Structure formats: structure tokens, C-alpha cells
C-alpha positions in Angstrom: 62.1 111.4 110.3 64.3 108.4 111.6 67.7 107.8 109.8 67.9 104.5 108.0 71.3 102.7 108.7 72.3 99.8 106.6 73.2 96.5 108.7 76.8 97.5 108.3 76.2 100.9 109.7 74.2 99.4 112.4 76.3 96.5 113.2 79.5 99.0 113.1 77.2 101.0 115.7 76.5 98.3 118.4 80.1 97.2 118.4 81.4 100.7 119.5 78.9 101.0 122.3 79.6 97.4 123.5 83.5 98.7 123.6 82.1 102.0 125.4 80.7 99.3 128.1 83.9 97.3 127.9 86.0 100.1 128.9 83.4 101.3 131.8 79.6 99.8 132.1 78.8 102.2 134.8 79.6 105.4 133.0 76.5 104.5 130.8 74.1 103.0 133.6 72.3 106.5 134.1 68.8 104.4 134.6 68.5 101.5 136.5 65.9 99.1 134.8 65.4 96.8 137.9 67.3 94.0 138.5 68.4 90.8 136.3 67.1 87.2 137.3 70.3 87.0 139.6 70.2 90.3 141.7 72.6 92.3 139.3 71.2 96.1 138.5 69.9 96.4 134.7 70.4 99.5 132.5 70.1 100.5 128.5 72.4 102.3 126.4 71.1 104.1 123.3 73.0 102.9 120.0 70.4 104.7 117.3 67.3 106.8 118.2 65.6 103.1 118.5 68.1 99.9 119.1 68.7 100.0 122.4 71.2 97.2 124.5 70.0 96.1 127.6 72.9 95.1 129.7 73.7 93.9 133.7 76.7 94.6 135.9 77.8 92.2 138.2 80.5 94.8 139.7 81.4 91.4 142.1 83.1 89.6 139.8 83.1 92.3 136.9 81.1 91.0 134.5 79.0 92.9 132.4 76.1 90.4 130.6 74.9 91.5 127.3 70.7 90.6 128.1 69.7 91.9 124.8 69.9 94.2 121.7 67.1 95.1 119.8 64.1 98.2 118.7 62.9 99.8 121.6 59.5 98.6 121.0 61.3 94.7 121.2 63.2 95.3 124.3 60.6 97.7 126.4 57.0 96.3 125.0 56.7 93.1 126.8 54.3 92.9 129.2 
């Protein structure tokens, strides 16, 4: 059974993951999802069992772009 989180708990979990990405986005870049429209590699990090953060890394300019935060179905379910 999936754990239910309050909005505040979920928000804090998201901020925790964003802090990790700020420190070292490559550490969590396990599965490459392709490239964003600028040619930067895209990755995913799990927040909870269902919530993901999709991000890309511009390593030349040291920028992490947060592209989407949402449920697994919403962030991967596009056709």
C-alpha cells in the first residue's frame, strides 16, 4: 500500500531532493531520459514511490534545470 503524505510533508521531501540536486546533480543521474530541447541530458530523481523530479544538466554553464515535478504517470505518461 502506498504511503500518504500531507502537502507539507510532500513539499519538504521535494525541497530535500532539490537540495541534493543542488549539491551534486550527477550523483543522482542514474538513468538518462534523453535530451531536453537544448541538447542537455535529462534525468529523473525519485521523491516518493510515485513522485518524480525530471531535470536536465547544462554542465558547461553549471546549471540544473528542473523541468517537471509530478506523479510518475504525469511525468512519463505523455505520448
